[in-house]
VEXTORMI-829260 format. One line per field, with one value per residue (C-alpha): y, z, x; residue number from 0; residue in one letter. Coordinates in steps of 0.001 Angstrom, whole numbers, plus 500000, padded with zeros to 6 digits. Layout:
v = (Y	...)
w = (Z	...)
u = (X	...)
nr = (NUM	...)
rest = (a	...)
//
This chain:
v = (515932	518517	518650	519288	522053	523609	523431	524904	527826	528143	527876	526611	524918	521729	520837	517163	516119	514738	512254	510776	510280	508605	506226	505164	505155	505765	505341	507823	510255	509932	510460	513606	515042	514191	514937	517349	518942	515511	514896	518354	518933	515407	516147	519377	517709	514930	517566	519498	516110	515176	518592	518170	514688	516038	519393	520004	523446	524692	523176	525056	528339	527957	527264	530512	532549	530735	529508	526996	524114	523422	520860	522034	519948	520423	518582	517005	517164	515450	516121	518487	520897	523613	527339	529922	529112	525239	525509	524246	522637	519198	520472	521899	520739	519061	519820	521712	523327	526486	528636	532295	535761	537798	540981	542244	541810	542962	544239	541763	541548	539486	537061	535838	532199	532002	534726	534689	536634	537319	537672	540191	538757	534995	535436	532859	532775	532018	531163	530713	529375	530890	529070	530328	528869	528658	526389	522593	521399	521380	523256	527178	528842	532138	535364	536467	538034	537177	540125	538326	534831	532484	534393	537816	538934	541257	539919	541487	540502	539507	540419	539172	535610	535659	533850	535485	534532	536721	536531	538062	537839	537447	537807	535295	535804	533504	534389	537047	534884	531972	533942	533191	536067	538077	536622	538298	536675	534463	535039	533443	534643	532934	533188	532689	532532	532796	532205	532529	536259	538681	535728	537174	540704	541843	540779	537558	534302	531669	528169	528040	524621	524818	523612	525116	525899	527629	530366	530963	534199	534710	534971	532024	532664	532340	529099	531027	530845	532755	530261	530848	528751	528236	528214	525600	526327	529129	528675	531606	530334	531329	532602	529721	526930	527851	527581	524863	522420	522394	519294	518523	518677	522241	523287	521779	523754	527024	526727	525966	529003	531154	530206	531647	534915	536252	535095	538571	539389	536057	536392	540060	539579	536615	539134	540123	538660	539964	543508	544708	546578	548385	546261	548456	548666	544872	544690	547024	544775	541684	543399	544568	541084	539735	542458	543610	542639	543687	544697	544812	546195	545497	549074	548755	550480	548774	549230	548630	545831	546051	548086	550589	551643	554239	554149	557412	557833	558385	556433	553014	552372	549056	550332	548550	545373	545401	545612	542810	540646	541407	540244	536962	536296	537620	534917	537400	540438	542764	544966	548386	551391	555072	556129	553005	553216	555434	555955	553796	551125	551000	551026	550156	551353	551279	550009	549318	545886	546123	543391	544285	547876	547370	548870	546648	547124	546263	545556	547385	546318	547096	545192	542175	542167	541991	540332	540673	543389	546075	547205	550675	551627	555131	556496	560159	559845	559556	562438	564134	563276	559569	559629	560865	557786	555484	557599	555768	552427	553020	553758	552509	549655	549859	551200	553082	553556	555885	556234	555604	554353	551884	552407	549872	549326	546703	545288	546287	545111	545184	546584	549210	549224	552313	553621	556992	559230	562745	565861	566908	563547	562991	563855	567488	567461	571342	571159	569591	565980	566974	569352	566443	563976	566385	564393	565865	565185	563571	560895	560656	560096	557018	555415	553664	553582	556034	555271	557660	555775	557825	557141	558154	558385	556368	554309	551493	551339	551445	548633	546536	546958	546294	543189	541961	542627	541014	538043	537661	537636	535199	532733	529332	528284	524902	524094	522929	519233	519557	521861	519359	516594	518631	519567	515888	514919	517698	516305	512834	514283	516010	512732	511184	511938	515756	516114	519123	522381	523130	525918	527311	528193	526119	528469	527366	528517	531289	532661	535492	538944	540467	539460	542003	540779	538824	538938	535628	533966	531792	531634	535283	534661	532084	532856	530984	529795	531753	528718	528346	532013	532031	529140	530826	534213	532172	530135	533324	535429	532931	534031	536493	538334	540538	543444	542937	545693	546419	546745	549106	551402	551364	552263	555147	556423	556116	557906	560799	561045	561108	563718	565934	565371	565881	569454	570486	568593	567992	564454	562987	561683	563792	562361	562055	559588	557296	556930	555370	552659	552261	551278	548885	547402	547015	545531	543022	541973	541476	539259	537253	536831	535015	533107	534582	535035	538196	541403	542000	545005	543612	543663	547365	548125	546444	548216	551541	550920	550436	553363	555759	554735	555558	558961)
w = (090326	089517	085813	086817	089254	086437	084073	086593	087401	083650	084131	081468	083723	085788	088480	088794	092202	091368	094438	093005	089612	091279	093154	090018	087500	088916	085560	083818	086564	086315	082491	082929	085476	083098	079664	080255	076737	075217	077481	078227	074719	074879	078298	077006	074025	076125	078461	075548	074314	077837	078331	074921	076170	079542	078599	074663	075369	077504	074793	072125	074043	074746	071032	070146	072629	071492	075049	075353	077906	079886	082669	085622	088409	092200	095252	096437	093761	095872	094529	091837	094607	094386	094995	092741	094516	094002	090376	088150	084695	085920	085783	082354	080283	083364	085382	088652	091577	092700	095839	096009	096279	093212	093051	089450	087143	083542	081754	080110	076504	073620	071651	068263	067877	064385	061687	058965	055786	052805	049180	047117	043806	044324	046898	049178	052906	054042	057497	059412	062922	065105	067711	069806	072141	074919	072927	073864	070324	067336	066365	066639	063525	061949	063143	059500	059029	055705	053536	050074	048911	046811	043614	044983	045423	048374	051536	054103	057703	059071	062792	063895	062827	064390	067520	070457	073979	076827	078239	081331	082801	086512	088458	091203	094042	096901	100229	102176	105272	103404	101634	102915	105035	102986	099616	097052	096837	093628	091137	088002	085471	084871	081817	082337	079678	079506	082793	084867	083882	086702	089036	091450	092404	093574	097085	096949	098053	095478	094327	090640	088721	085349	082821	083195	079636	078020	075330	072178	072261	068740	069343	067607	069093	072786	074589	077204	077216	079122	081124	082058	083711	081541	084165	084175	087679	090353	093966	096377	099645	103124	105427	107873	105365	105250	109121	111237	112284	115796	117878	120184	123010	121867	121862	125420	126645	125029	126748	130073	129880	128853	132083	134248	135879	134732	131286	129764	131919	131212	127417	127358	129450	127133	124193	123779	127085	126400	126818	130489	131323	128922	130329	128946	125537	125482	126387	123600	121167	122343	121727	118294	117443	118456	116675	117046	115056	111567	110371	106781	106925	104259	103150	102069	105167	106370	110069	110810	113186	113029	115614	114652	117135	117205	119330	119885	122100	122935	121165	122755	124354	122389	119967	116968	119034	119855	116098	115294	117893	116316	112855	114525	116301	113892	111381	108625	108838	106322	107539	106008	107009	106615	104655	102370	101527	099162	099165	096182	097645	100614	098719	095062	091865	088195	086232	082600	081393	079827	077252	076090	077180	078683	082100	085183	088654	091280	094983	097702	101196	102776	100059	100428	104264	103732	106985	108616	110317	108635	110746	109704	111554	111285	110618	111174	108420	105727	103660	104189	100684	101141	104623	103142	100948	103966	105434	103376	104245	107983	108065	104974	104599	100824	098235	095451	092231	089465	087274	083556	082772	085645	088070	090949	094608	096460	099907	102568	105686	107952	111326	111332	114004	113560	115469	115404	117098	118337	116257	118282	118312	122014	123870	125090	128164	128022	124920	124437	123221	119840	119159	120154	117740	114810	113041	111898	113917	110804	110988	114796	114997	112875	115504	118242	120734	120926	123407	124508	125580	127740	128855	132539	134849	138013	139955	140751	137241	135754	138280	137086	133467	133981	135940	133166	130456	132229	133046	129378	128456	131357	130721	130242	126570	124861	123824	120097	120817	122910	120411	117553	119664	120294	116574	115696	118289	117103	113446	114814	116616	113486	111409	114121	114939	115619	119416	121415	121526	124871	126732	129166	128457	129941	131137	132196	135731	136128	139312	140793	140309	143378	146447	145394	141798	141454	137714	136147	139575	140814	139357	138410	136108	134000	130253	127525	124461	121242	119374	121879	121730	117925	118179	121004	118783	115790	117769	119710	116585	115480	118371	117364	120613	120666	122936	125894	127092	130263	128290	125819	128594	130336	126914	126328	129901	129407	126048	127517	130430	127997	125899	128995	130419	127064	126574	129910	130036	126382	125862	123371	121089	120073	121439	118512	117714	116479	120047	120868	118164	119789	123093	121369	119446	122518	124487	121783	121565	125363	125171	122420	124690	127197	124315	125350	122934	124895	125688	129370	131786	132863	129149	128842	132064	130768	127509	129499	131452	128299	126542	129494	129615	125990	126259)
u = (893359	896088	894917	891264	892412	894456	891454	889095	891514	892133	895889	898327	901012	900831	903473	904603	906127	909637	909232	905943	907665	910712	908426	906400	909438	912971	914650	912425	912991	916737	916466	914460	917018	919898	918346	915446	915597	914594	911743	910123	908672	907163	905632	904171	902566	901119	899589	898008	896385	895249	893645	892009	890482	889357	887919	887603	886150	888987	891461	889572	889630	893357	894026	892219	894183	897412	898105	900861	900474	903720	904744	906867	908426	908657	909721	912981	915712	918561	921806	920330	919255	921903	922560	924314	927686	927453	926343	929209	929728	928680	925053	925118	922024	920614	917463	918284	916494	918136	917305	918122	916885	915625	917669	916763	913836	913757	910822	908394	909225	907431	909480	908481	907880	906190	905774	903083	903535	901148	902334	900182	901553	900968	898115	899764	900651	904248	905228	908497	909230	911903	913976	916843	919373	916701	914370	914190	912908	915035	918177	918133	916984	918384	916881	916376	913138	911132	910706	910595	909691	911929	910953	911700	908124	907487	905958	903576	903628	900270	900930	897486	898461	901949	902643	904680	905625	906270	909887	911532	915035	915520	918723	919031	921576	922437	920705	922669	922841	924238	926973	930433	932076	934643	933255	931120	927591	927317	924375	922865	920366	917024	914865	911120	908409	904570	902687	906016	906703	905974	905428	907992	909360	912827	913381	911480	913099	912359	913138	913612	913400	914923	917515	921018	921964	925052	924058	926178	928239	928753	932531	934282	937585	936421	935376	933536	929765	927181	925070	921501	918621	915540	912780	909881	908613	909091	908006	908216	909664	908484	911170	910639	911385	915125	915643	917033	914312	912796	912327	909489	911948	912972	909387	908701	911768	910704	907192	908984	911222	908103	906298	909083	908476	911755	911423	911830	914859	916619	916155	917187	920275	921309	921406	925067	926175	929805	928505	928289	925187	922793	919891	916978	918800	918906	915352	914387	916328	914614	911236	912448	913409	910036	908025	904541	901422	901027	897603	896293	892695	890004	890118	893924	895391	898552	899617	903172	904160	907967	909760	912531	915283	917984	921167	922961	926017	929623	932335	933264	929737	929328	926797	928280	928843	924980	924335	926746	924842	921518	922871	923823	920646	918003	916652	917250	919419	921203	924043	925062	926916	925942	929132	929091	925378	923423	919593	919016	921392	919188	915876	915838	917564	916743	919886	920727	921693	925224	924351	920805	920693	917180	916222	916083	914886	917429	916528	918370	919298	915824	914007	916393	915656	911907	910492	913869	916079	918263	921247	922676	925951	927332	923822	924848	927464	924663	923958	920475	919376	920123	918509	915202	915090	914270	911347	908772	910249	910158	906495	904749	907157	907203	909602	907929	909852	908781	911887	912770	909273	909074	906410	906178	906067	908194	907733	910295	908639	911669	912800	915569	918283	920550	923490	924846	927383	926200	926859	929899	931538	930694	927576	927335	925371	924999	922823	919294	919044	917771	920602	922982	921240	921013	918215	914885	911829	910119	912775	912962	909171	909561	911830	909833	912849	915818	918458	921085	924270	926596	930103	929708	932773	931585	934016	931702	930424	934002	935023	932144	932923	936719	935856	933584	935965	938887	936677	935809	939542	940465	937658	939129	938718	939333	942843	943353	943069	939966	938390	939209	937606	934474	934051	934373	931778	929447	929647	928837	925842	924661	924944	922833	919286	918849	918763	917366	919392	921037	919187	921760	925350	928027	930815	934344	934949	937647	939132	937072	938676	937529	935250	932553	932340	929008	928577	927329	927357	924444	921055	921075	924009	922273	922173	920454	922584	922581	921261	918382	917477	917247	914721	912739	912482	911382	908727	907468	907158	904401	902167	899368	898278	895382	894651	892402	890055	892076	895274	893702	892386	895772	897530	895084	895893	899742	899612	897614	900123	903148	901530	900933	904356	906214	904754	906287	909638	910459	912059	914468	911648	908568	905516	903040	900167	902987	904028	900627	901215	904712	903183	900840	903815	906023	903205	902391	906058	906147	903043	904890	907823	905437	903822	900459	897551	896387	898047	897555	898311	901641	902744	901806	903671	906786	906580	906099	909157	911251	909708	910258	913771	914210	912397)
nr = (0	1	2	3	4	5	6	7	8	9	10	11	12	13	14	15	16	17	18	19	20	21	22	23	24	25	26	27	28	29	30	31	32	33	34	35	36	37	38	39	40	41	42	43	44	45	46	47	48	49	50	51	52	53	54	55	56	57	58	59	60	61	62	63	64	65	66	67	68	69	70	71	72	73	74	75	76	77	78	79	80	81	82	83	84	85	86	87	88	89	90	91	92	93	94	95	96	97	98	99	100	101	102	103	104	105	106	107	108	109	110	111	112	113	114	115	116	117	118	119	120	121	122	123	124	125	126	127	128	129	130	131	132	133	134	135	136	137	138	139	140	141	142	143	144	145	146	147	148	149	150	151	152	153	154	155	156	157	158	159	160	161	162	163	164	165	166	167	168	169	170	171	172	173	174	175	176	177	178	179	180	181	182	183	184	185	186	187	188	189	190	191	192	193	194	195	196	197	198	199	200	201	202	203	204	205	206	207	208	209	210	211	212	213	214	215	216	217	218	219	220	221	222	223	224	225	226	227	228	229	230	231	232	233	234	235	236	237	238	239	240	241	242	243	244	245	246	247	248	249	250	251	252	253	254	255	256	257	258	259	260	261	262	263	264	265	266	267	268	269	270	271	272	273	274	275	276	277	278	279	280	281	282	283	284	285	286	287	288	289	290	291	292	293	294	295	296	297	298	299	300	301	302	303	304	305	306	307	308	309	310	311	312	313	314	315	316	317	318	319	320	321	322	323	324	325	326	327	328	329	330	331	332	333	334	335	336	337	338	339	340	341	342	343	344	345	346	347	348	349	350	351	352	353	354	355	356	357	358	359	360	361	362	363	364	365	366	367	368	369	370	371	372	373	374	375	376	377	378	379	380	381	382	383	384	385	386	387	388	389	390	391	392	393	394	395	396	397	398	399	400	401	402	403	404	405	406	407	408	409	410	411	412	413	414	415	416	417	418	419	420	421	422	423	424	425	426	427	428	429	430	431	432	433	434	435	436	437	438	439	440	441	442	443	444	445	446	447	448	449	450	451	452	453	454	455	456	457	458	459	460	461	462	463	464	465	466	467	468	469	470	471	472	473	474	475	476	477	478	479	480	481	482	483	484	485	486	487	488	489	490	491	492	493	494	495	496	497	498	499	500	501	502	503	504	505	506	507	508	509	510	511	512	513	514	515	516	517	518	519	520	521	522	523	524	525	526	527	528	529	530	531	532	533	534	535	536	537	538	539	540	541	542	543	544	545	546	547	548	549	550	551	552	553	554	555	556	557	558	559	560	561	562	563	564	565	566	567	568	569	570	571	572	573	574	575	576	577	578	579	580	581	582	583	584	585	586	587	588	589	590	591	592	593	594	595	596	597	598	599	600	601	602	603	604	605	606	607	608	609	610	611	612	613	614)
rest = (e	k	l	r	n	m	i	a	k	e	e	s	r	v	l	i	d	i	a	d	l	r	e	s	d	a	k	l	c	q	e	i	m	s	r	p	a	d	y	l	p	a	f	d	s	a	l	e	r	t	v	g	n	i	s	p	d	y	a	k	r	a	k	e	t	k	t	r	f	s	v	g	f	e	g	d	f	g	s	h	q	v	n	p	r	s	l	n	s	s	y	v	n	k	l	v	a	i	n	g	i	v	t	k	c	s	l	v	r	p	k	i	l	k	s	v	h	y	c	e	t	t	k	q	l	h	q	k	e	y	r	d	y	t	s	f	s	g	l	p	t	g	s	t	y	l	t	r	d	d	d	g	n	l	l	t	t	e	y	g	l	c	e	y	s	d	t	q	a	l	h	l	q	e	m	p	e	n	a	e	v	g	q	l	p	r	s	v	d	v	l	v	t	n	d	l	v	d	a	v	k	p	g	d	r	v	q	v	v	g	v	y	k	p	l	g	t	g	n	e	t	s	g	m	f	r	t	v	i	i	g	v	a	i	k	v	l	a	k	e	t	m	m	t	a	m	t	e	k	d	i	a	n	i	r	r	i	s	r	q	k	d	c	f	d	l	l	s	s	s	l	a	p	s	i	c	g	h	n	f	v	k	k	g	l	l	l	l	l	l	g	g	m	e	k	n	l	a	n	g	t	h	i	r	g	d	i	n	m	l	l	v	g	d	p	s	v	a	k	s	q	l	l	r	y	v	l	n	v	a	p	l	a	v	s	t	t	g	r	g	s	s	g	v	g	l	t	a	a	v	t	q	d	s	e	t	g	e	r	k	l	e	a	g	a	m	v	l	a	d	r	g	v	v	c	i	d	e	f	d	k	m	s	d	q	d	r	v	a	i	h	e	v	m	e	q	q	t	v	t	i	a	k	a	g	i	h	t	s	l	n	a	r	c	s	v	v	a	a	a	n	p	v	y	g	s	y	n	r	q	k	k	t	t	e	n	i	g	l	p	d	s	l	l	s	r	f	d	l	l	f	i	l	l	d	n	v	e	e	a	h	d	k	r	i	s	d	h	i	l	r	m	h	r	m	q	g	l	d	s	q	e	a	a	d	e	i	e	a	a	e	d	n	e	e	a	e	e	d	e	t	p	i	f	e	k	r	a	p	s	p	p	l	s	p	s	s	s	l	l	r	g	k	e	g	q	l	v	t	q	a	f	l	k	k	y	l	r	y	a	r	r	t	k	p	r	l	s	e	e	a	s	e	r	i	s	q	l	y	m	d	l	r	g	s	n	d	v	a	g	g	a	l	p	i	t	p	r	s	l	e	t	i	i	r	l	s	t	a	h	a	k	c	r	l	s	g	l	v	e	i	r	d	v	e	a	a	h	d	v	l	l	f	a	l)
//
């Protein structure tokens, strides 16, 4: 059936499920995994003969166009399923499946396989085949090009009769969320040919199946070899496939929480529970993590669904802590800082390969965070030139490159959470909001939410914060022995069948600091666990709510009211037609929080409350 589909689509590669092969012939499967170079050429030849038997017409057309048939593998590779960090010498010359993110792609170049030469003197044709270290059949041949025959007669190359194959080099790096803290992410080069070239772009998360091979260096005094993966199959992974599995009990618990009237407040207060206050900021962050509805219209118009947010405020109001918590909760998040990032580092750069000298396209942080969140701390420290580079990403959600002969557009469909200090270090209440922020309106209008966080001196507020911080420090933790027992028990549970994720946090009781302190007490103080919140967000993001007529009319009315009031009062954010889309996005995100398929008036009102606080 796969062969017939391949012929119907006029493709040249068929994928064999390694699990099916293991069931039918376990020994053959093991041999292919251990010695793929011996078996892959035989599989390719068998495929060519089979296509000739099933469809002689297609085989004839393929021969005329010099199409080469190839076999690839997919499925569960067991111990041969690796990532760039776990790749070592034990996998050399073996078939491996490797997961990673594409950070660089070279240009597609033709590689000669067979050259044909004509001799004017003898009226004869001469041909020569070329094989390099990446070839699976036969020993590598020299790269000497024929210019004369054995008798010294001049040869003319017949370029129309020569055979070439397209080749491309990819740079595969381990996933940012899987890289160990404090260590540089590992990477590996992948070489692909023919139908696999241009199958992926920088920023794509892929599974590459191929043979891990060492290449000769030409240096006889060194035992070090450059290793690459010769790709035989590439599969672009969906973001959800790399997440932890959800059980039926988890889904039942998620639905139960979503039916509670205080669902939105419960989930928002569970975001960064160690930070006191900032309730509306947490609500905004929750809506950002849920996201709106992306629209791709038939005429090619792309309407952004991701929500962007800017936090501006005095030092020590927990801006960076909020960003850190977003990094921990979001399924995919990339962190950068304003001072440590350049414009091309955030978007994409054209680099030159040190070995071959050819140009490559390298993905930046926003391209790597496609379908995720980018957290930019110290946003005010970025230079204006670098800040302009992210304008396109924040609205069009693409990165367009036209440099050094490379013209392309990469996807960067991500939400941006930025934190900045005011122009004067701390917020000057005597000046306008825009003067304190010091960012151009063209950039501010791209942020859906702008929160001003002030360090107000109020006795009651200060008392509440001090109680909260002292409570965090005095919370009864586990001693080392209890912690060791708990870790051991957790490992045993993981080995057993996966159980449901606990919903509410279990907090060790600590003595009250004052009779008036009511933080985290009773039902109001219930918080959901971080693990459950992650699963809730992932499940809720799948919901695709649509606008009801009543909600549409209410959104229209609110937008007109905002435009009218903005002309008189003047707010932090400029009210533009983008603000209308902001209300739609926030309302949709609130409907997702309720797991509702319809955006209702109550969603619009909740979104309006958050937006009014931000304005």
